[in-house]
C-alpha positions as CSV (number, residue, x, y, z in Angstrom):
1,M,-6.3,-7.4,-29.8
2,D,-9.8,-8.9,-29.4
3,I,-12.0,-11.6,-31.0
4,S,-13.7,-9.0,-33.2
5,G,-10.4,-8.6,-35.1
6,E,-9.5,-5.2,-33.9
7,Q,-5.8,-4.7,-33.1
8,H,-3.8,-1.8,-31.8
9,L,0.0,-2.2,-32.1
10,D,2.6,-0.2,-30.1
11,V,-0.1,1.8,-28.2
12,K,1.3,5.2,-27.2
13,H,-1.7,7.4,-26.4
14,D,-2.5,7.4,-22.7
15,I,0.3,4.9,-22.1
16,F,3.5,6.2,-20.5
17,K,6.8,4.3,-20.2
18,K,9.9,5.0,-18.1
19,R,13.3,3.3,-18.2
20,L,14.5,1.8,-14.9
21,D,17.9,0.7,-13.8
22,S,18.6,-2.6,-12.0
23,Q,17.8,-0.8,-8.7
24,G,14.4,0.5,-9.9
25,N,15.5,4.1,-10.3
26,V,14.2,6.1,-13.3
27,I,16.7,6.7,-16.0
28,E,16.6,10.1,-17.7
29,S,15.9,10.1,-21.4
30,R,19.0,10.4,-23.5
31,Q,19.4,12.4,-26.7
32,D,19.5,10.5,-30.0
33,G,22.9,9.9,-31.4
34,I,24.8,9.9,-28.1
35,G,27.4,7.1,-28.2
36,A,27.0,6.5,-31.9
37,P,30.1,6.4,-34.1
38,K,30.6,9.5,-36.1
39,I,30.0,9.2,-39.9
40,D,30.7,12.4,-41.8
41,K,29.0,11.4,-45.0
42,P,26.0,9.0,-44.8
43,L,25.5,6.5,-47.5
44,Q,23.0,7.5,-50.2
45,R,20.4,5.3,-51.9
46,H,22.4,5.2,-55.1
47,G,25.4,3.9,-53.3
48,G,27.6,7.0,-53.1
49,R,28.2,9.2,-50.1
50,L,26.2,12.4,-49.3
51,E,27.8,15.5,-50.7
52,H,27.3,19.0,-49.4
53,N,25.0,20.0,-52.3
54,E,22.8,16.9,-52.2
55,T,19.6,16.0,-50.4
56,Y,19.9,12.9,-48.2
57,C,17.9,9.8,-49.3
58,G,19.1,6.7,-47.5
59,S,18.8,3.2,-49.0
60,C,16.2,0.7,-47.7
61,Y,18.5,-2.1,-48.8
62,G,16.1,-3.8,-51.2
63,A,13.0,-3.3,-49.1
64,E,11.7,-0.2,-51.0
65,S,8.1,-0.4,-52.2
66,S,8.9,2.1,-55.0
67,D,11.9,3.7,-56.6
68,E,11.2,7.0,-54.7
69,D,11.2,5.5,-51.2
70,C,13.9,6.7,-48.8
71,C,15.0,5.2,-45.4
72,N,16.8,8.0,-43.6
73,N,17.2,6.4,-40.2
74,C,17.4,2.9,-38.7
75,E,13.8,2.7,-37.7
76,E,12.6,3.4,-41.3
77,V,14.9,0.6,-42.6
78,R,13.5,-1.8,-39.9
79,E,9.9,-0.8,-40.8
80,A,10.6,-1.4,-44.5
81,Y,11.9,-4.8,-43.7
82,R,8.9,-5.6,-41.5
83,K,6.5,-4.6,-44.3
84,K,8.3,-7.1,-46.6
85,G,8.3,-9.8,-43.9
86,W,12.1,-9.9,-43.8
87,A,14.3,-10.3,-40.8
88,L,17.0,-7.7,-40.1
89,S,19.4,-10.1,-38.6
90,N,22.5,-7.8,-38.3
91,P,21.7,-4.1,-37.9
92,D,25.4,-3.3,-37.8
93,L,25.5,-3.9,-41.6
94,I,23.0,-1.1,-42.1
95,D,24.5,2.3,-42.5
96,Q,21.7,4.1,-40.7
97,C,21.7,1.7,-37.8
98,K,25.5,1.9,-37.5
99,R,25.5,5.7,-37.7
100,E,22.9,5.8,-34.9
101,G,24.7,3.2,-32.7
102,F,21.6,1.0,-32.6
103,L,23.4,-2.2,-31.4
104,Q,25.4,-0.2,-28.8
105,R,22.2,1.3,-27.4
106,I,20.7,-2.3,-27.1
107,K,23.8,-3.5,-25.2
108,E,23.7,-0.5,-22.9
109,E,20.1,-1.3,-22.0
110,E,20.9,-4.8,-20.8
111,G,19.7,-5.3,-17.2
112,E,17.3,-2.4,-17.4
113,G,13.6,-2.5,-16.6
114,C,10.5,-0.5,-17.6
115,N,7.7,1.2,-15.7
116,I,4.5,1.3,-17.6
117,Y,1.3,3.1,-16.5
118,G,-1.8,4.6,-18.1
119,F,-5.1,3.3,-19.4
120,L,-6.6,1.5,-22.4
121,E,-10.0,1.6,-23.9
122,V,-11.1,-1.8,-25.2
123,N,-14.3,-3.3,-26.7
124,K,-16.7,-5.2,-24.6
125,V,-15.6,-8.5,-26.1
126,A,-13.0,-11.1,-25.2
127,G,-9.4,-10.1,-26.0
128,N,-5.9,-9.6,-24.7
129,F,-3.2,-7.0,-24.2
130,H,0.4,-7.8,-23.5
131,F,3.9,-6.4,-22.8
132,A,6.7,-8.0,-24.8
133,P,10.1,-7.0,-26.1
134,G,10.7,-5.9,-29.7
135,K,8.7,-4.0,-32.2
136,S,5.2,-5.5,-32.9
137,F,3.7,-5.8,-36.4
138,H,1.1,-7.8,-38.3
139,Q,2.4,-10.1,-40.9
140,S,0.3,-12.6,-43.0
141,G,-2.5,-12.5,-40.5
142,V,-0.2,-13.2,-37.6
143,H,0.8,-10.9,-34.8
144,V,4.6,-11.1,-34.3
145,H,7.4,-9.2,-32.5
146,D,10.8,-8.5,-33.9
147,I,13.2,-9.6,-31.2
148,L,16.1,-10.4,-33.5
149,A,17.7,-7.1,-32.8
150,F,18.2,-8.0,-29.2
151,Q,20.3,-11.0,-30.2
152,R,19.5,-12.9,-27.0
153,D,18.3,-16.3,-26.1
154,S,16.6,-15.4,-22.9
155,F,14.5,-12.5,-21.6
156,N,13.7,-11.7,-17.9
157,I,10.0,-11.0,-17.6
158,S,9.9,-10.6,-13.8
159,H,7.3,-8.1,-13.0
160,K,5.2,-6.4,-10.3
161,I,1.7,-5.1,-10.8
162,N,1.0,-2.1,-8.7
163,K,-2.6,-1.7,-9.8
164,L,-4.8,-3.2,-12.4
165,A,-8.5,-2.3,-12.7
166,F,-11.3,-2.7,-15.3
167,G,-13.3,0.5,-14.8
168,E,-13.8,3.2,-12.2
169,H,-13.1,2.6,-8.5
170,F,-16.1,2.1,-6.2
171,P,-16.3,1.5,-2.4
172,G,-15.6,-2.1,-1.4
173,V,-14.0,-3.2,-4.7
174,V,-11.0,-5.6,-4.4
175,N,-8.7,-6.0,-7.4
176,P,-6.9,-9.3,-7.0
177,L,-3.8,-8.3,-9.0
178,D,-3.0,-5.2,-7.0
179,G,0.5,-5.5,-5.6
180,V,1.2,-8.9,-7.2
181,R,4.9,-9.7,-7.8
182,W,6.4,-12.5,-9.9
183,T,10.1,-13.4,-10.3
184,Q,11.3,-15.4,-13.2
185,E,13.6,-18.4,-12.4
186,T,13.8,-20.1,-15.8
187,P,15.7,-18.6,-18.8
188,S,12.6,-17.4,-20.7
189,G,8.9,-17.9,-21.2
190,M,5.4,-16.4,-21.3
191,Y,3.5,-15.4,-18.2
192,Q,-0.2,-15.4,-18.7
193,Y,-3.1,-14.0,-16.7
194,F,-6.6,-15.3,-17.5
195,I,-9.1,-12.7,-16.3
196,K,-12.9,-13.1,-15.9
197,V,-14.5,-9.6,-15.9
198,V,-17.9,-9.2,-14.2
199,P,-19.8,-6.0,-15.0
200,T,-20.8,-4.2,-11.8
201,V,-23.2,-1.4,-11.0
202,Y,-22.8,0.5,-7.7
203,T,-25.4,3.0,-6.5
204,D,-24.7,5.0,-3.3
205,V,-27.2,6.5,-0.8
206,S,-27.5,9.7,-2.8
207,G,-28.5,7.8,-5.9
208,H,-25.2,8.3,-7.8
209,T,-24.5,5.3,-10.0
210,I,-21.0,4.0,-11.0
211,Q,-20.8,1.6,-14.0
212,S,-17.6,-0.4,-13.4
213,N,-16.3,-4.0,-13.3
214,Q,-14.9,-6.6,-10.9
215,F,-12.7,-9.5,-12.0
216,S,-11.2,-12.8,-10.9
217,V,-8.0,-14.2,-12.3
218,T,-5.9,-17.4,-12.8
219,E,-2.2,-17.5,-13.7
220,H,-0.1,-19.7,-15.9
221,F,3.6,-19.7,-17.0
222,R,4.7,-21.3,-20.3
223,S,8.4,-21.9,-20.2
224,S,10.4,-22.1,-23.5
225,E,13.3,-24.4,-24.0
226,Q,16.7,-22.8,-23.2
227,G,18.2,-21.4,-26.4
228,R,14.9,-21.7,-28.4
229,L,12.3,-19.1,-28.1
230,Q,9.3,-21.2,-29.0
231,T,6.9,-18.8,-27.2
232,L,7.0,-15.0,-27.3
233,P,8.5,-13.8,-24.0
234,G,6.3,-11.4,-22.3
235,V,3.4,-10.8,-19.9
236,F,0.0,-11.5,-21.3
237,F,-3.5,-10.6,-20.0
238,F,-6.3,-12.5,-21.5
239,Y,-9.7,-11.2,-20.5
240,D,-13.3,-12.3,-21.1
241,L,-16.6,-10.8,-20.0
242,S,-19.1,-12.6,-17.8
243,P,-22.8,-12.6,-19.0
244,I,-23.8,-11.9,-15.4
245,K,-24.1,-8.4,-13.9
246,V,-23.7,-7.6,-10.2
247,T,-25.6,-4.7,-8.6
248,F,-24.7,-3.1,-5.3
249,T,-27.1,-0.6,-3.8
250,E,-26.6,1.5,-0.6
251,E,-29.7,2.4,1.4
252,H,-30.5,4.1,4.6
253,V,-31.9,1.9,7.4
254,S,-35.5,2.7,8.2
255,F,-36.5,3.7,11.8
256,L,-38.7,0.6,12.2
257,H,-35.8,-1.6,11.2
258,F,-33.5,0.3,13.6
259,L,-36.1,-0.2,16.4
260,T,-36.4,-3.9,15.7
261,N,-32.6,-4.3,16.0
262,V,-32.6,-2.4,19.3
263,C,-35.3,-4.6,20.7
264,A,-33.5,-7.7,19.5
265,I,-30.3,-6.5,21.2
266,V,-32.1,-5.6,24.5
267,G,-33.9,-8.9,24.5
268,G,-30.7,-10.8,23.9
269,V,-29.1,-9.0,26.8
270,F,-31.9,-9.8,29.1
271,T,-31.9,-13.4,28.0
272,V,-28.2,-13.9,28.6
273,S,-28.5,-12.1,32.0
274,G,-31.3,-14.4,33.0
275,I,-29.3,-17.5,32.1
276,I,-26.3,-16.2,34.1
277,D,-28.5,-15.3,37.1
278,A,-30.2,-18.7,37.1
279,F,-26.9,-20.5,37.0
280,I,-25.5,-18.5,39.9
281,Y,-28.7,-18.8,42.0
282,H,-29.0,-22.6,41.6
283,G,-25.3,-23.1,42.1
284,Q,-25.4,-21.1,45.4
285,R,-28.4,-23.1,46.6
286,A,-26.7,-26.4,45.9
287,I,-23.6,-25.4,47.8
288,K,-25.6,-24.1,50.7
289,K,-27.6,-27.4,51.0
290,K,-24.4,-29.4,51.0
291,I,-23.0,-27.3,53.7
292,E,-26.1,-27.8,55.9
293,I,-25.9,-31.6,55.6
294,G,-22.1,-31.6,56.1
295,K,-21.2,-33.0,52.7
296,F,-19.4,-30.0,51.3
297,S,-15.6,-30.1,51.7
């Protein structure tokens, strides 16, 4: 989402997600339907049960945009409700969600984490990207997340950033968020990173140029009152581009420059040696003179 108005919801291309248990181990993907209560005859849109000679067309429970619309699974019902701007407060009352064991799956996922990796292409304007629970959608000009299905008052957004970069790697670059870890201590809230991106051009000795970016960052945590989710729980990255560009150029040192450095080093060695020699010589003379007049003890 950026200031030009462009939005991408539930980005899946070039973004990969893995479920993690409480110990950080990857959980293998499960097949759909496992753990769901068995329902022999799903409920049809017209109110009756599916017969062997009928084509299944599930009800959207009043959220149909036309008489021909069908919602054959829980996600289609939820999507129809989102388009209407309605809240699906109790999925267990929906035949499709009950058949698929939707609430049971949510309960089984309690305490799990998520590993996310990949890359995004964004416009060169200020914007943000974020990771938050629930399905995201656009409603009445507002970006919202459907978190009613989780039926929870608090969300743990503790996280660790293994690597975050804006652009291609180049020698000497330091990404301040690499390896950063944050642990949540309050019931819920929004963790925000405010990033200032500086365009950078790096040219090596062979003339190869890398167009990349560096960035600086500040952090802020907005806590919500316990039991009231006044802020969307999640990790947010707000980025803005600097109008200044930094250029790094690698060059070979010329022979004349090298010779000047060698002369400076040699001159410095001789100067220090002369100071040490003079100190020893005058110290020795002073001691010898005191010995001759009998004042040295």
